[in-house]
N, C-alpha and C positions, 0 to 999 in steps of 0.2 A: 393401123386399127389398134385401139387400145385393148389391154388385156380384157377379156370378156369373162363375165361370171355366169356360171350355169347352175341349174338345179337338176337333181336327179329325177328321171321319169319313172314311171311304173307301168307294168304290163297289166296291172290290176283292171278288171273290167273288159279286157280283151281276151275273151276265153277261146280256146281253139275249138274249131267247129264240131258240133255233135254229128252233123250230117256231112257227108263227103261227096259234093256234087261233081259232075263233069266226068270226062272219060279217064281221068287219072285215079278214080276212086279205088280201083284195085291195087294201086301202087302204095296205099296207106299201109298195107300189110307187109310190103317188101322191106327187107334189111336196107339200112342206110349204106349207100356205097361210098359216098364222098360228100364232105361239107367244106366249102370255101368261103372266105370272108375277105373283103378288101383290106390290105395290109394297113392302110391309114384310117381305119374306121373309127379310132378314138380322137382324131383331130377335130377340133371344134367346127361345126357347121359342115362337115364333109358329107357328101352323100355316100351311103353305105351300101356296097355291092355284096349280094348274097348269092351263092349257088348250093343247091341241095340236090343230090342224085340218090336214087333208090334203085336197086337191082333185083329183078325177079330170081329167085333161086331155081326156078324151073326153066323158064324160056331164055334167060340171060339178058332180057330186054332191060334197058336202063331208062327209067323216068327222071326228068331233071327239070327243075324251076330256077330261073335266074330273076332276082328282084333287086330293085333300086330302091333304097329306103332313105326317106329325108326325115331324120329325127328332129330337125329343127322347126318343121312346120307341116308339110304336106303327107307324111307318112309314106306308104307304098306308092311311089311315083310311077314305076313301070314294072311289068311282069311279063316274062316269056316262059312258056312250057313246051317241052319237047318230049317225044317218046323214041328213043334210039333202039335199033334192032340188036345191038350188042355194045360191049365196053369200047371196041375200037372205033365204032361209029359215034359213040358219045365223045370219046377223046378227041376226035376230028371234027365234031360238030359244035354244039353249043358251048361246050367247055372250052374248046380252043378259041372260039370267037371272044368269049369273056376275058380269059387270061391274056388275050392278045392286047385287049383295050386297058384292062386295069391289073395292076399287081395284086395278086390273090395269094392267101395263105391257108393252110388247113386250119380248121376251127372245130370247136366242140358244138355238136348238134343243138344241145340245150341253150347254149349261149346264142347262136344264130337265130333260133326261133324266138328267144326272148328279145332280140333286137327288133325283129319284124313285128312281134305282137306290140311291143312298147311304142314303136312308131305308129302303128295302126291305131292304138288306143289314143294316143296324143292328137293325132289328126282328126280322129272321130269327135274328140271333145271340141275341137275347133270348127267342125262343120265340114270336113274334107273327107271324101270317099277315096278308097283305094282304086288302082288301075282295075277296070272290069276283068281283066284276065287273072287277077289274083285269085278268084274264086276257083279257078282251075288248078292253081298251085296249092290250095289249102291242103289236100290229102297228103301231100308231101311233108307237111309240118307236123302230122299226127304222131302222137306218142311222146312229144317232148315233156320234160319235166322242168318247168321254169323255176320251181323252187330250188332245184338242185344246182342252179347257177347263181353264184354269190355276186357276180360282177355287176356293178351298178350301170345302168344305162341312162345316160343324160339326154334330156330332151330340151328343146328351145335354143336360143342363141344368148346374146347379151342380157345380162340380168335375169336369165332364165325365161325371157319373154319369147314368144314365137318370132322366127327370124325367117323371112321369105326371100329366097335368091332365085329369080326367074330363070327357067330353061327355056329352050327354043320353042317348046310346045305348049308352055303355060299361058293361060289367059290372065294376064297381069291385073286388069281391071276388076275381073271377077274374084280373084284371090284376095286383093285388097279389100274389096267391098264385104267379102265374108269374114276377113279378119276384123273389120271395123264392127260387123254385127256381133262377132263372137266375144271379143275382148275390149273394143272400144279404142279410138284414137289414143295414141300415147302409150299403149300396152302391147305393142308389137313393133318390130323393126323390119326394114326391107332394103334390098340392095337390087336394083334393076338396071339391066343393059339390053337394049333393043337389038344390038348387032355388033360385029367386030369393029366397026368404025364408029360406034356411038358410045360416049362416056357412060359410066354407071351413074345412076341416080340413087341416092340414099337418103333415108330420113336422117336428120342431124345427129341424133342420139347415138346411131351406130359407130359414129367416129369418135365418140367421147370416151 
């Protein structure tokens, strides 16, 4: 694949929630315990894995959200939320599951929330909604200062255009139809594979 050009995205318009719905609302006031980010998150078109954990100073319970963010097109593709009884339970629970699957590194809280909100805003402009579970994770993002993070967050793929790479649970026809409505033919790229034995199908421009 030829070298791809990208343009910077922005979290503008993706405000943090004023209301904090769901059972995790109380955790919005808990101190941040740990923030992890996929080690290769700056690689072009890579899905970004995020883990944010907050710990109660009273009970010791740990609330954690794990998010998978597609900065190239779909935004928050998946979300998991758990409440662990203590740090040991957290370390052997959702945290252990994520770090086993994806190389993760400690990260700045403001940076991670900026990544999530930038991906969310970009996808919303294209007409895509986040995983419904994301609403439960929103309290764990509370208090971030996006302006305090100078790191630019790039969105889109080749030429800065939306770039859709399907996963096993994506409705390909629905996504392509929405991209056509949002930006029109020729203004987005895609790379589609139906299974391990099926070759990828791509629009011609993605290889140029």
